[in-house]
C-alpha positions, 0 to 999 in steps of 0.5 A, a space after each residue: 500499499 505505500 509503494 503504491 501509494 507514493 507511486 499514485 503520488 509520483 514519486 518513482 519507486 524501488 524496490 526490495 523483498 528477499 523473499 516476496 520479489 515474485 510476487 511484488 512484481 506481478 502485484 504492481 509492475 511500475 515497481 523497478 526491482 533492485 537485485 538486493 538493498 544495496 542496489 536498492 540505496 544507489 542514488 536514492 532519496 529516501 528509504 522506506 522500511 516495512 520489512 524486518 527481514 534479518 539481512 536488512 538488520 545487518 546491511 553495511 549502513 556506512 556502505 548504505 548512506 555513501 550510496 544514497 543522493 539523500 540518507 533518509 531513512 523512514 523505518 517502519 520496522 524500527 530495526 534501526 538504532 535511532 541514535 547510530 543511524 543519526 550518528 554515521 549521518 541519516 536522516 531518520 525516522 522510527 514510525 511510532 517513536 518519540 520524537 522532540 522539538 529539535 527532531 532528535 529523539 525523546 528518550 525512551 522511559 523504562 517501566 517503573 523509572 520515574 524522571 527528574 521533573 
């Protein structure tokens, strides 16, 4: 659904899924299918992570950053550490994570933890 909406709004969408490539290609023939995650990142303005395959969790993110035109990641599965992504120079947003007015991730409170006011 995400890819379909992006295409409907004029985006050129490339996709890579180590498991669902054939199915995706038949459902949305307008998608450009990449051979691997690094080929997908090459020249991208943004990456949207929609699955949490192990392959995506173990990417060389420095290599991904260098390949991208704009280092923007929207992480729909929260598989990456926001602090590490910022350290690597990504503009990163994890869906469902809180961000302060400065755009930085809000520190998570552990169950039972009391914050000083």
